[in-house]
A tleap script that builds the chain and sets N, CA, C and O, in Angstrom:
source leaprc.protein.ff14SB
mol = sequence {
  NMET LYS GLY ILE ILE PHE ALA LEU LEU GLY
  GLY ALA CYS ILE THR LEU GLN GLY VAL ALA
  ASN SER ARG ILE SER GLN ASP ILE GLY THR
  TRP GLN ALA ALA THR VAL THR GLN LEU THR
  GLY PHE LEU MET ALA LEU LEU ILE LEU LEU
  ILE VAL ARG ASP GLY LYS HIE GLY GLY ILE
  LYS GLN VAL LYS PRO LEU TYR LEU ALA GLY
  GLY ALA PHE GLY ALA ILE VAL ILE PHE SER
  GLU VAL THR ALA ILE GLY GLN ILE GLY VAL
  THR PHE THR ILE GLY THR LEU LEU ILE ALA
  GLN LEU GLY LEU THR PHE LEU THR ASP ILE
  ASN GLY TRP PHE GLY VAL ALA LYS GLN LYS
  MET LYS LEU PRO GLN PHE ILE GLY ILE ALA
  LEU MET VAL ALA GLY VAL VAL ILE LEU LYS
  CLEU
}
set mol.1.N position { -10.481 98.778 106.198 }
set mol.1.CA position { -9.734 97.616 105.621 }
set mol.1.C position { -10.728 96.385 105.457 }
set mol.1.O position { -10.599 95.519 104.592 }
set mol.2.N position { -11.899 96.438 106.562 }
set mol.2.CA position { -12.818 95.137 106.407 }
set mol.2.C position { -13.908 95.457 105.193 }
set mol.2.O position { -14.638 94.545 104.803 }
set mol.3.N position { -13.999 96.874 104.570 }
set mol.3.CA position { -14.517 96.890 103.744 }
set mol.3.C position { -14.202 96.509 102.347 }
set mol.3.O position { -14.967 96.125 101.462 }
set mol.4.N position { -12.932 96.691 102.329 }
set mol.4.CA position { -12.206 96.350 101.047 }
set mol.4.C position { -12.044 94.773 100.928 }
set mol.4.O position { -12.136 94.320 99.787 }
set mol.5.N position { -11.860 94.056 101.769 }
set mol.5.CA position { -11.903 92.816 101.706 }
set mol.5.C position { -13.021 91.917 101.525 }
set mol.5.O position { -12.941 90.754 101.128 }
set mol.6.N position { -14.495 92.798 101.975 }
set mol.6.CA position { -15.644 92.292 101.593 }
set mol.6.C position { -15.885 92.855 100.050 }
set mol.6.O position { -16.338 92.005 99.284 }
set mol.7.N position { -15.730 93.706 99.689 }
set mol.7.CA position { -15.600 94.165 98.142 }
set mol.7.C position { -14.841 93.342 97.404 }
set mol.7.O position { -15.193 93.136 96.243 }
set mol.8.N position { -13.749 92.758 97.879 }
set mol.8.CA position { -13.054 92.155 96.946 }
set mol.8.C position { -13.681 90.483 96.842 }
set mol.8.O position { -13.496 89.776 95.852 }
set mol.9.N position { -14.531 89.993 98.210 }
set mol.9.CA position { -14.914 88.514 98.082 }
set mol.9.C position { -16.372 88.700 97.403 }
set mol.9.O position { -17.007 87.746 96.955 }
set mol.10.N position { -16.780 89.900 97.380 }
set mol.10.CA position { -18.021 90.129 96.237 }
set mol.10.C position { -17.583 90.031 94.970 }
set mol.10.O position { -18.219 89.392 94.132 }
set mol.11.N position { -16.533 90.608 94.714 }
set mol.11.CA position { -16.603 90.875 93.442 }
set mol.11.C position { -15.807 89.568 92.941 }
set mol.11.O position { -15.564 89.509 91.736 }
set mol.12.N position { -15.408 88.579 93.724 }
set mol.12.CA position { -15.054 87.254 93.276 }
set mol.12.C position { -16.198 86.389 93.308 }
set mol.12.O position { -16.214 85.386 92.595 }
set mol.13.N position { -17.133 86.669 94.045 }
set mol.13.CA position { -18.157 85.729 93.694 }
set mol.13.C position { -19.174 86.177 92.752 }
set mol.13.O position { -20.133 85.454 92.481 }
set mol.14.N position { -18.967 87.689 92.080 }
set mol.14.CA position { -19.791 87.749 91.216 }
set mol.14.C position { -19.304 87.024 89.861 }
set mol.14.O position { -20.086 86.588 89.016 }
set mol.15.N position { -18.188 86.971 89.793 }
set mol.15.CA position { -17.349 86.382 88.582 }
set mol.15.C position { -17.590 84.588 88.562 }
set mol.15.O position { -17.685 83.953 87.512 }
set mol.16.N position { -17.648 84.069 89.720 }
set mol.16.CA position { -17.582 82.912 90.163 }
set mol.16.C position { -19.255 82.415 89.777 }
set mol.16.O position { -19.526 81.452 89.060 }
set mol.17.N position { -20.035 83.117 90.289 }
set mol.17.CA position { -21.617 83.056 90.140 }
set mol.17.C position { -21.987 83.057 88.436 }
set mol.17.O position { -22.915 82.442 87.909 }
set mol.18.N position { -21.138 83.792 87.867 }
set mol.18.CA position { -21.362 84.186 86.390 }
set mol.18.C position { -21.016 82.914 85.596 }
set mol.18.O position { -21.700 82.240 84.826 }
set mol.19.N position { -19.782 82.797 86.006 }
set mol.19.CA position { -19.182 81.289 85.343 }
set mol.19.C position { -20.264 79.997 85.613 }
set mol.19.O position { -20.590 79.196 84.737 }
set mol.20.N position { -20.633 79.980 86.693 }
set mol.20.CA position { -21.284 78.833 87.166 }
set mol.20.C position { -22.836 78.931 86.625 }
set mol.20.O position { -23.410 77.893 86.293 }
set mol.21.N position { -23.454 80.115 86.551 }
set mol.21.CA position { -24.718 80.193 86.033 }
set mol.21.C position { -24.282 80.053 84.307 }
set mol.21.O position { -25.074 79.298 83.742 }
set mol.22.N position { -23.718 80.348 83.814 }
set mol.22.CA position { -23.218 79.814 82.488 }
set mol.22.C position { -23.265 78.447 82.335 }
set mol.22.O position { -23.943 78.038 81.392 }
set mol.23.N position { -22.682 77.606 83.067 }
set mol.23.CA position { -22.680 76.225 82.827 }
set mol.23.C position { -23.983 75.821 82.516 }
set mol.23.O position { -24.542 75.446 81.486 }
set mol.24.N position { -24.475 76.078 84.221 }
set mol.24.CA position { -25.893 75.679 84.361 }
set mol.24.C position { -26.919 75.921 83.232 }
set mol.24.O position { -27.675 75.037 82.829 }
set mol.25.N position { -26.889 77.242 82.729 }
set mol.25.CA position { -27.581 77.617 81.574 }
set mol.25.C position { -27.776 76.597 80.482 }
set mol.25.O position { -28.855 76.188 80.053 }
set mol.26.N position { -26.517 76.235 80.083 }
set mol.26.CA position { -26.240 75.282 79.117 }
set mol.26.C position { -26.872 74.233 79.224 }
set mol.26.O position { -27.317 73.707 78.204 }
set mol.27.N position { -27.094 73.604 80.599 }
set mol.27.CA position { -27.734 72.561 80.812 }
set mol.27.C position { -29.007 72.631 80.797 }
set mol.27.O position { -29.570 71.802 80.083 }
set mol.28.N position { -29.684 73.407 81.398 }
set mol.28.CA position { -31.070 73.565 81.471 }
set mol.28.C position { -31.850 74.976 81.229 }
set mol.28.O position { -33.003 75.022 81.657 }
set mol.29.N position { -31.430 75.898 80.713 }
set mol.29.CA position { -31.470 76.835 80.486 }
set mol.29.C position { -31.547 78.056 81.117 }
set mol.29.O position { -31.638 77.886 82.333 }
set mol.30.N position { -31.549 79.464 80.731 }
set mol.30.CA position { -30.951 80.549 81.484 }
set mol.30.C position { -31.934 81.014 82.467 }
set mol.30.O position { -31.420 81.457 83.495 }
set mol.31.N position { -33.251 81.030 82.419 }
set mol.31.CA position { -34.017 81.428 83.493 }
set mol.31.C position { -34.309 80.206 84.566 }
set mol.31.O position { -34.811 80.507 85.649 }
set mol.32.N position { -34.018 78.929 84.292 }
set mol.32.CA position { -33.918 77.918 85.177 }
set mol.32.C position { -32.957 78.139 85.813 }
set mol.32.O position { -33.185 77.907 87.000 }
set mol.33.N position { -31.411 78.670 85.533 }
set mol.33.CA position { -30.136 79.085 86.105 }
set mol.33.C position { -30.455 80.061 86.902 }
set mol.33.O position { -30.130 79.947 88.084 }
set mol.34.N position { -31.156 81.238 86.466 }
set mol.34.CA position { -31.455 82.244 87.409 }
set mol.34.C position { -32.224 81.874 88.208 }
set mol.34.O position { -32.132 82.717 89.101 }
set mol.35.N position { -32.956 81.147 88.503 }
set mol.35.CA position { -34.036 80.362 89.804 }
set mol.35.C position { -33.346 79.247 90.770 }
set mol.35.O position { -33.417 79.087 91.989 }
set mol.36.N position { -32.779 78.669 89.936 }
set mol.36.CA position { -31.702 77.988 90.681 }
set mol.36.C position { -31.137 78.824 91.698 }
set mol.36.O position { -31.467 78.817 92.883 }
set mol.37.N position { -30.099 79.683 91.060 }
set mol.37.CA position { -29.179 81.002 91.760 }
set mol.37.C position { -30.051 81.524 92.810 }
set mol.37.O position { -29.701 81.463 93.988 }
set mol.38.N position { -31.126 82.015 92.464 }
set mol.38.CA position { -32.048 82.924 93.402 }
set mol.38.C position { -32.443 82.005 94.748 }
set mol.38.O position { -32.343 82.331 95.931 }
set mol.39.N position { -32.974 80.620 94.114 }
set mol.39.CA position { -33.217 79.986 95.093 }
set mol.39.C position { -32.152 79.273 96.483 }
set mol.39.O position { -32.495 79.171 97.661 }
set mol.40.N position { -30.841 78.865 95.878 }
set mol.40.CA position { -29.208 78.583 96.562 }
set mol.40.C position { -29.000 80.143 97.132 }
set mol.40.O position { -28.061 80.114 97.927 }
set mol.41.N position { -29.484 81.344 97.020 }
set mol.41.CA position { -28.904 82.362 97.306 }
set mol.41.C position { -29.691 82.639 98.584 }
set mol.41.O position { -29.154 82.900 99.661 }
set mol.42.N position { -31.200 82.551 98.349 }
set mol.42.CA position { -32.045 82.517 99.476 }
set mol.42.C position { -31.596 81.701 100.620 }
set mol.42.O position { -31.246 82.197 101.691 }
set mol.43.N position { -31.618 80.217 100.325 }
set mol.43.CA position { -31.180 79.404 101.195 }
set mol.43.C position { -29.854 79.803 102.157 }
set mol.43.O position { -29.754 79.573 103.362 }
set mol.44.N position { -28.993 80.379 101.404 }
set mol.44.CA position { -27.822 80.607 101.850 }
set mol.44.C position { -27.910 81.759 102.889 }
set mol.44.O position { -27.395 81.776 104.007 }
set mol.45.N position { -28.673 82.727 102.289 }
set mol.45.CA position { -29.045 83.903 103.059 }
set mol.45.C position { -29.623 83.480 104.171 }
set mol.45.O position { -29.170 83.903 105.234 }
set mol.46.N position { -30.726 82.574 104.182 }
set mol.46.CA position { -31.600 82.539 105.434 }
set mol.46.C position { -30.637 81.367 106.647 }
set mol.46.O position { -30.909 81.331 107.847 }
set mol.47.N position { -29.584 80.548 106.032 }
set mol.47.CA position { -28.704 79.851 106.964 }
set mol.47.C position { -28.061 80.853 107.684 }
set mol.47.O position { -27.975 80.718 108.905 }
set mol.48.N position { -27.449 82.139 106.969 }
set mol.48.CA position { -26.718 82.971 107.574 }
set mol.48.C position { -27.504 83.781 108.733 }
set mol.48.O position { -27.095 83.933 109.884 }
set mol.49.N position { -28.601 84.224 108.245 }
set mol.49.CA position { -29.415 84.723 109.247 }
set mol.49.C position { -29.700 83.898 110.467 }
set mol.49.O position { -29.500 84.402 111.571 }
set mol.50.N position { -30.095 82.821 110.373 }
set mol.50.CA position { -30.280 81.783 111.240 }
set mol.50.C position { -29.035 81.577 112.635 }
set mol.50.O position { -29.088 81.282 113.828 }
set mol.51.N position { -28.087 81.895 111.740 }
set mol.51.CA position { -26.603 81.559 112.444 }
set mol.51.C position { -26.412 83.049 113.294 }
set mol.51.O position { -26.195 83.150 114.502 }
set mol.52.N position { -26.534 84.000 112.455 }
set mol.52.CA position { -26.048 85.310 112.888 }
set mol.52.C position { -26.955 85.698 114.082 }
set mol.52.O position { -26.597 85.948 115.233 }
set mol.53.N position { -28.302 85.697 113.525 }
set mol.53.CA position { -29.371 86.379 114.215 }
set mol.53.C position { -29.344 87.915 114.616 }
set mol.53.O position { -29.869 88.317 115.654 }
set mol.54.N position { -28.638 88.808 113.642 }
set mol.54.CA position { -28.858 90.059 113.791 }
set mol.54.C position { -29.614 90.782 113.157 }
set mol.54.O position { -29.862 90.279 112.061 }
set mol.55.N position { -30.283 92.075 113.381 }
set mol.55.CA position { -30.845 92.873 112.345 }
set mol.55.C position { -32.347 92.907 113.222 }
set mol.55.O position { -32.537 92.366 114.311 }
set mol.56.N position { -33.471 93.799 112.321 }
set mol.56.CA position { -34.752 93.850 113.090 }
set mol.56.C position { -35.579 93.305 111.793 }
set mol.56.O position { -35.709 93.700 110.634 }
set mol.57.N position { -36.134 92.072 112.644 }
set mol.57.CA position { -36.940 91.184 111.650 }
set mol.57.C position { -38.510 92.307 111.517 }
set mol.57.O position { -39.149 92.369 110.466 }
set mol.58.N position { -38.824 92.946 112.540 }
set mol.58.CA position { -40.157 93.592 112.353 }
set mol.58.C position { -39.968 94.951 111.410 }
set mol.58.O position { -41.001 95.514 111.047 }
set mol.59.N position { -38.723 95.478 111.014 }
set mol.59.CA position { -38.684 96.768 110.417 }
set mol.59.C position { -39.038 96.280 108.933 }
set mol.59.O position { -38.946 97.230 108.155 }
set mol.60.N position { -39.375 95.217 108.372 }
set mol.60.CA position { -39.748 95.184 107.171 }
set mol.60.C position { -40.775 95.830 106.662 }
set mol.60.O position { -40.793 96.145 105.472 }
set mol.61.N position { -41.697 96.092 107.442 }
set mol.61.CA position { -42.728 97.266 107.000 }
set mol.61.C position { -42.590 98.566 106.753 }
set mol.61.O position { -43.381 99.356 106.236 }
set mol.62.N position { -41.194 98.762 107.294 }
set mol.62.CA position { -40.978 100.344 107.079 }
set mol.62.C position { -39.822 100.625 105.788 }
set mol.62.O position { -39.151 101.607 105.472 }
set mol.63.N position { -39.952 99.394 105.295 }
set mol.63.CA position { -38.946 99.278 103.815 }
set mol.63.C position { -39.793 100.203 102.638 }
set mol.63.O position { -41.020 100.107 102.627 }
set mol.64.N position { -39.322 100.819 101.958 }
set mol.64.CA position { -39.995 101.175 100.652 }
set mol.64.C position { -40.152 100.371 99.676 }
set mol.64.O position { -39.082 99.975 99.213 }
set mol.65.N position { -41.236 99.903 99.093 }
set mol.65.CA position { -41.695 98.992 98.082 }
set mol.65.C position { -40.609 98.759 96.849 }
set mol.65.O position { -40.498 97.672 96.283 }
set mol.66.N position { -39.895 99.823 96.540 }
set mol.66.CA position { -38.760 99.618 95.418 }
set mol.66.C position { -37.606 99.118 96.086 }
set mol.66.O position { -36.743 98.630 95.355 }
set mol.67.N position { -37.389 99.131 97.384 }
set mol.67.CA position { -35.910 98.364 97.708 }
set mol.67.C position { -36.354 97.364 97.851 }
set mol.67.O position { -35.356 96.647 97.925 }
set mol.68.N position { -37.414 96.587 97.977 }
set mol.68.CA position { -38.058 95.430 98.426 }
set mol.68.C position { -37.752 94.484 96.629 }
set mol.68.O position { -37.747 93.266 96.445 }
set mol.69.N position { -37.579 95.369 95.801 }
set mol.69.CA position { -37.601 94.626 94.651 }
set mol.69.C position { -36.115 94.114 94.278 }
set mol.69.O position { -35.982 93.310 93.355 }
set mol.70.N position { -34.885 94.635 95.077 }
set mol.70.CA position { -33.795 94.118 94.856 }
set mol.70.C position { -33.524 92.728 94.353 }
set mol.70.O position { -32.739 92.492 93.434 }
set mol.71.N position { -34.319 91.684 95.100 }
set mol.71.CA position { -34.178 90.362 94.487 }
set mol.71.C position { -34.423 90.160 92.885 }
set mol.71.O position { -33.756 89.500 92.088 }
set mol.72.N position { -35.662 90.989 92.663 }
set mol.72.CA position { -35.672 90.841 91.048 }
set mol.72.C position { -34.986 91.543 90.274 }
set mol.72.O position { -35.022 91.493 89.045 }
set mol.73.N position { -34.109 92.460 91.149 }
set mol.73.CA position { -32.888 92.872 90.250 }
set mol.73.C position { -31.879 92.005 89.837 }
set mol.73.O position { -31.329 92.015 88.736 }
set mol.74.N position { -31.626 91.128 90.926 }
set mol.74.CA position { -30.904 89.968 91.027 }
set mol.74.C position { -30.871 89.000 89.698 }
set mol.74.O position { -29.959 88.589 88.980 }
set mol.75.N position { -32.464 88.811 89.713 }
set mol.75.CA position { -32.694 87.890 88.379 }
set mol.75.C position { -32.459 88.015 86.914 }
set mol.75.O position { -32.316 87.215 85.989 }
set mol.76.N position { -32.476 89.854 87.094 }
set mol.76.CA position { -31.951 90.331 85.817 }
set mol.76.C position { -30.663 90.402 85.438 }
set mol.76.O position { -30.250 90.391 84.279 }
set mol.77.N position { -30.016 90.477 86.453 }
set mol.77.CA position { -28.815 90.723 86.718 }
set mol.77.C position { -28.042 89.057 86.180 }
set mol.77.O position { -27.148 89.024 85.334 }
set mol.78.N position { -28.403 88.238 86.620 }
set mol.78.CA position { -28.466 86.808 86.331 }
set mol.78.C position { -28.613 86.539 84.848 }
set mol.78.O position { -27.676 86.224 84.114 }
set mol.79.N position { -29.934 86.699 84.455 }
set mol.79.CA position { -30.163 86.461 82.956 }
set mol.79.C position { -28.849 87.128 82.129 }
set mol.79.O position { -27.971 86.587 81.457 }
set mol.80.N position { -29.096 88.524 82.471 }
set mol.80.CA position { -28.050 89.281 81.637 }
set mol.80.C position { -26.681 88.749 81.253 }
set mol.80.O position { -26.271 88.484 80.124 }
set mol.81.N position { -25.911 88.622 82.694 }
set mol.81.CA position { -24.671 87.951 82.561 }
set mol.81.C position { -24.444 86.647 82.356 }
set mol.81.O position { -23.281 86.263 82.235 }
set mol.82.N position { -25.477 85.775 82.284 }
set mol.82.CA position { -25.256 84.496 81.744 }
set mol.82.C position { -25.475 84.396 80.174 }
set mol.82.O position { -24.872 83.651 79.402 }
set mol.83.N position { -26.419 85.262 79.893 }
set mol.83.CA position { -26.085 85.448 77.962 }
set mol.83.C position { -25.165 86.248 77.634 }
set mol.83.O position { -24.773 86.094 76.477 }
set mol.84.N position { -24.573 87.210 78.340 }
set mol.84.CA position { -23.470 88.064 77.558 }
set mol.84.C position { -21.842 86.968 77.802 }
set mol.84.O position { -20.882 86.838 77.042 }
set mol.85.N position { -22.086 86.405 79.040 }
set mol.85.CA position { -21.099 85.420 79.180 }
set mol.85.C position { -21.193 84.776 77.791 }
set mol.85.O position { -20.344 85.057 76.945 }
set mol.86.N position { -22.232 83.890 77.513 }
set mol.86.CA position { -22.097 83.131 76.600 }
set mol.86.C position { -22.073 83.585 74.672 }
set mol.86.O position { -22.056 82.975 73.603 }
set mol.87.N position { -22.088 85.094 75.182 }
set mol.87.CA position { -21.768 85.810 73.493 }
set mol.87.C position { -20.232 86.172 73.693 }
set mol.87.O position { -19.449 85.553 72.972 }
set mol.88.N position { -19.799 86.940 74.432 }
set mol.88.CA position { -19.047 87.521 74.775 }
set mol.88.C position { -17.751 87.417 75.468 }
set mol.88.O position { -16.676 87.994 75.305 }
set mol.89.N position { -18.211 86.408 76.381 }
set mol.89.CA position { -16.640 85.836 76.951 }
set mol.89.C position { -17.185 86.670 78.364 }
set mol.89.O position { -17.959 87.611 78.546 }
set mol.90.N position { -16.262 85.708 79.346 }
set mol.90.CA position { -16.533 85.967 81.082 }
set mol.90.C position { -15.524 87.386 81.377 }
set mol.90.O position { -15.801 88.162 82.291 }
set mol.91.N position { -14.479 87.566 80.581 }
set mol.91.CA position { -13.611 88.694 80.996 }
set mol.91.C position { -14.125 90.030 80.370 }
set mol.91.O position { -13.804 91.057 80.968 }
set mol.92.N position { -14.959 90.157 79.128 }
set mol.92.CA position { -15.497 91.267 78.692 }
set mol.92.C position { -16.904 91.646 79.500 }
set mol.92.O position { -17.311 92.748 79.868 }
set mol.93.N position { -17.364 90.619 79.608 }
set mol.93.CA position { -18.823 90.700 80.307 }
set mol.93.C position { -18.349 91.290 81.858 }
set mol.93.O position { -18.680 92.413 82.236 }
set mol.94.N position { -17.738 90.596 82.473 }
set mol.94.CA position { -17.511 91.074 84.027 }
set mol.94.C position { -16.919 92.813 83.767 }
set mol.94.O position { -17.250 93.671 84.585 }
set mol.95.N position { -16.342 93.049 82.977 }
set mol.95.CA position { -15.536 94.367 82.866 }
set mol.95.C position { -16.694 95.279 82.230 }
set mol.95.O position { -17.004 96.319 82.811 }
set mol.96.N position { -17.257 94.945 81.188 }
set mol.96.CA position { -18.569 95.662 81.176 }
set mol.96.C position { -19.714 96.034 82.163 }
set mol.96.O position { -20.253 97.134 82.282 }
set mol.97.N position { -19.930 95.065 82.740 }
set mol.97.CA position { -20.776 95.044 83.924 }
set mol.97.C position { -20.136 95.643 85.015 }
set mol.97.O position { -20.910 95.813 85.957 }
set mol.98.N position { -18.889 96.054 85.233 }
set mol.98.CA position { -18.187 96.560 86.441 }
set mol.98.C position { -18.745 98.219 85.848 }
set mol.98.O position { -19.395 98.954 86.592 }
set mol.99.N position { -18.385 98.601 84.492 }
set mol.99.CA position { -18.575 100.025 84.141 }
set mol.99.C position { -20.030 100.398 84.024 }
set mol.99.O position { -20.338 101.570 84.241 }
set mol.100.N position { -20.781 99.682 83.762 }
set mol.100.CA position { -22.311 99.944 84.069 }
set mol.100.C position { -22.548 100.321 85.501 }
set mol.100.O position { -23.097 101.335 85.931 }
set mol.101.N position { -22.036 99.320 86.150 }
set mol.101.CA position { -22.226 99.479 87.657 }
set mol.101.C position { -21.473 100.564 88.408 }
set mol.101.O position { -21.871 100.882 89.529 }
set mol.102.N position { -20.489 101.110 87.908 }
set mol.102.CA position { -19.529 102.255 88.691 }
set mol.102.C position { -20.398 103.350 87.746 }
set mol.102.O position { -20.734 104.288 88.470 }
set mol.103.N position { -20.760 103.490 86.680 }
set mol.103.CA position { -21.805 104.698 85.973 }
set mol.103.C position { -22.891 104.730 86.796 }
set mol.103.O position { -23.036 105.833 87.323 }
set mol.104.N position { -23.732 103.888 87.104 }
set mol.104.CA position { -24.971 103.931 87.884 }
set mol.104.C position { -24.619 104.576 89.100 }
set mol.104.O position { -25.029 105.706 89.363 }
set mol.105.N position { -23.700 103.760 90.046 }
set mol.105.CA position { -23.382 104.540 91.220 }
set mol.105.C position { -22.725 105.684 91.253 }
set mol.105.O position { -22.686 106.288 92.325 }
set mol.106.N position { -22.032 106.259 90.023 }
set mol.106.CA position { -21.315 107.665 89.827 }
set mol.106.C position { -22.611 108.328 90.028 }
set mol.106.O position { -22.754 109.033 91.027 }
set mol.107.N position { -23.867 108.136 88.928 }
set mol.107.CA position { -25.131 109.051 89.118 }
set mol.107.C position { -25.830 108.930 90.453 }
set mol.107.O position { -26.395 109.869 91.013 }
set mol.108.N position { -25.755 107.823 90.870 }
set mol.108.CA position { -26.379 107.810 92.213 }
set mol.108.C position { -25.830 108.742 93.146 }
set mol.108.O position { -26.506 109.599 93.715 }
set mol.109.N position { -24.501 108.558 93.315 }
set mol.109.CA position { -23.747 109.508 94.174 }
set mol.109.C position { -23.896 111.060 94.257 }
set mol.109.O position { -24.139 111.793 95.215 }
set mol.110.N position { -23.622 111.372 92.651 }
set mol.110.CA position { -23.747 113.107 92.480 }
set mol.110.C position { -25.130 113.618 92.439 }
set mol.110.O position { -25.256 114.842 92.473 }
set mol.111.N position { -26.411 112.734 92.359 }
set mol.111.CA position { -27.814 112.971 92.514 }
set mol.111.C position { -28.357 112.618 93.527 }
set mol.111.O position { -29.425 113.128 93.866 }
set mol.112.N position { -27.697 111.574 94.317 }
set mol.112.CA position { -28.134 111.761 95.774 }
set mol.112.C position { -29.524 110.638 95.640 }
set mol.112.O position { -30.403 110.685 96.500 }
set mol.113.N position { -29.578 109.981 94.869 }
set mol.113.CA position { -30.631 109.271 94.505 }
set mol.113.C position { -30.593 108.158 96.009 }
set mol.113.O position { -29.771 108.072 96.921 }
set mol.114.N position { -31.948 107.383 95.717 }
set mol.114.CA position { -32.140 106.424 96.914 }
set mol.114.C position { -31.942 106.867 98.169 }
set mol.114.O position { -31.753 105.883 98.885 }
set mol.115.N position { -31.892 107.876 98.790 }
set mol.115.CA position { -31.502 108.654 100.025 }
set mol.115.C position { -29.874 108.253 100.313 }
set mol.115.O position { -29.336 108.041 101.400 }
set mol.116.N position { -29.372 108.228 99.149 }
set mol.116.CA position { -27.780 108.384 99.363 }
set mol.116.C position { -27.085 109.781 99.705 }
set mol.116.O position { -27.426 110.694 98.953 }
set mol.117.N position { -26.418 110.020 100.435 }
set mol.117.CA position { -25.740 111.468 100.591 }
set mol.117.C position { -25.231 111.949 99.204 }
set mol.117.O position { -24.582 111.218 98.456 }
set mol.118.N position { -25.550 113.158 98.932 }
set mol.118.CA position { -25.050 113.456 97.465 }
set mol.118.C position { -23.333 113.515 97.697 }
set mol.118.O position { -22.840 113.550 98.824 }
set mol.119.N position { -22.467 113.519 96.353 }
set mol.119.CA position { -21.154 113.383 96.767 }
set mol.119.C position { -20.784 114.242 95.508 }
set mol.119.O position { -21.380 114.192 94.432 }
set mol.120.N position { -19.552 115.153 95.852 }
set mol.120.CA position { -19.207 115.981 94.730 }
set mol.120.C position { -18.261 115.147 94.007 }
set mol.120.O position { -17.371 114.537 94.600 }
set mol.121.N position { -18.435 115.093 92.624 }
set mol.121.CA position { -17.051 114.094 91.925 }
set mol.121.C position { -16.058 115.257 91.265 }
set mol.121.O position { -16.393 116.418 91.031 }
set mol.122.N position { -15.158 114.844 91.097 }
set mol.122.CA position { -13.696 115.865 90.739 }
set mol.122.C position { -12.913 115.310 89.315 }
set mol.122.O position { -13.147 114.183 88.877 }
set mol.123.N position { -12.307 115.905 88.897 }
set mol.123.CA position { -11.381 115.312 87.762 }
set mol.123.C position { -10.976 114.105 87.927 }
set mol.123.O position { -11.248 113.236 87.099 }
set mol.124.N position { -10.166 113.827 89.170 }
set mol.124.CA position { -9.580 112.390 89.339 }
set mol.124.C position { -10.669 111.231 89.234 }
set mol.124.O position { -10.335 110.121 88.819 }
set mol.125.N position { -12.004 111.516 89.625 }
set mol.125.CA position { -13.052 110.501 89.256 }
set mol.125.C position { -13.515 110.038 88.102 }
set mol.125.O position { -13.764 108.871 87.801 }
set mol.126.N position { -13.666 111.442 87.183 }
set mol.126.CA position { -13.738 111.204 86.071 }
set mol.126.C position { -12.855 110.662 85.115 }
set mol.126.O position { -13.277 109.961 84.196 }
set mol.127.N position { -11.494 110.971 85.282 }
set mol.127.CA position { -10.332 110.279 84.961 }
set mol.127.C position { -10.305 108.836 85.362 }
set mol.127.O position { -9.850 108.125 84.466 }
set mol.128.N position { -10.686 108.154 86.526 }
set mol.128.CA position { -10.793 107.030 86.757 }
set mol.128.C position { -11.820 106.301 85.911 }
set mol.128.O position { -11.481 105.193 85.495 }
set mol.129.N position { -12.827 106.680 85.646 }
set mol.129.CA position { -14.070 105.930 84.899 }
set mol.129.C position { -13.450 106.000 83.682 }
set mol.129.O position { -13.306 104.869 83.218 }
set mol.130.N position { -13.015 106.881 82.962 }
set mol.130.CA position { -12.160 106.837 81.867 }
set mol.130.C position { -11.498 106.026 81.211 }
set mol.130.O position { -11.551 105.835 79.996 }
set mol.131.N position { -10.520 105.260 82.371 }
set mol.131.CA position { -9.616 104.495 82.479 }
set mol.131.C position { -10.022 103.171 82.415 }
set mol.131.O position { -9.527 102.274 81.732 }
set mol.132.N position { -11.023 103.116 83.230 }
set mol.132.CA position { -11.737 101.810 83.167 }
set mol.132.C position { -12.278 101.514 81.730 }
set mol.132.O position { -11.977 100.551 81.024 }
set mol.133.N position { -13.039 102.420 81.471 }
set mol.133.CA position { -13.916 102.065 80.147 }
set mol.133.C position { -12.674 101.927 78.731 }
set mol.133.O position { -12.810 101.136 77.798 }
set mol.134.N position { -11.597 102.825 78.879 }
set mol.134.CA position { -10.320 102.330 77.948 }
set mol.134.C position { -9.799 100.858 78.589 }
set mol.134.O position { -9.282 100.117 77.753 }
set mol.135.N position { -9.845 100.520 79.494 }
set mol.135.CA position { -9.144 99.210 79.919 }
set mol.135.C position { -10.161 98.293 79.099 }
set mol.135.O position { -9.642 97.658 78.181 }
set mol.136.N position { -11.350 98.151 79.267 }
set mol.136.CA position { -12.425 97.268 79.077 }
set mol.136.C position { -11.991 97.289 77.412 }
set mol.136.O position { -11.430 96.351 76.845 }
set mol.137.N position { -12.332 98.405 76.859 }
set mol.137.CA position { -12.256 98.525 75.330 }
set mol.137.C position { -10.662 97.799 74.772 }
set mol.137.O position { -10.581 97.010 73.831 }
set mol.138.N position { -9.711 98.196 75.445 }
set mol.138.CA position { -8.357 97.324 75.060 }
set mol.138.C position { -8.586 96.017 75.367 }
set mol.138.O position { -8.095 95.200 74.587 }
set mol.139.N position { -9.271 95.559 76.400 }
set mol.139.CA position { -9.019 93.807 76.454 }
set mol.139.C position { -10.031 93.556 75.377 }
set mol.139.O position { -9.975 92.367 75.060 }
set mol.140.N position { -10.818 94.128 74.778 }
set mol.140.CA position { -11.915 93.624 73.896 }
set mol.140.C position { -11.049 93.526 72.457 }
set mol.140.O position { -11.438 92.858 71.499 }
set mol.141.N position { -9.874 94.270 72.477 }
set mol.141.CA position { -9.059 94.488 71.103 }
set mol.141.C position { -8.277 93.311 71.033 }
set mol.141.O position { -7.511 93.133 70.085 }
savepdb mol mol.pdb
quit
């Protein structure tokens, strides 16, 4: 149950972040908005880290360099989302973003990429993805 609550919170924050970034980018530019977002995200994460004080601080040397690029992916996410919201609107952008996210996670699961345990996908999972794609297409119509 806790995982579902965090997933819902994350999903809501993705939408709020996209809308806020879109508004910021109208005033100062898209890459400037991405910079502000990454900076405020860093400061929030640092504050939470200082309060919670969990994790292994010395373990960063053991992390593969590819995984350390996660923040760089975040900058691309912000730029892409802001640009898309300006062109196709919030609902279609978030729907399409979720389908792209689900598609890549599906491939990650079935192939065991990034050290994730391989998952076997069955007909219900394929139907679920098809229904999500159909839902986004219907939203656009």
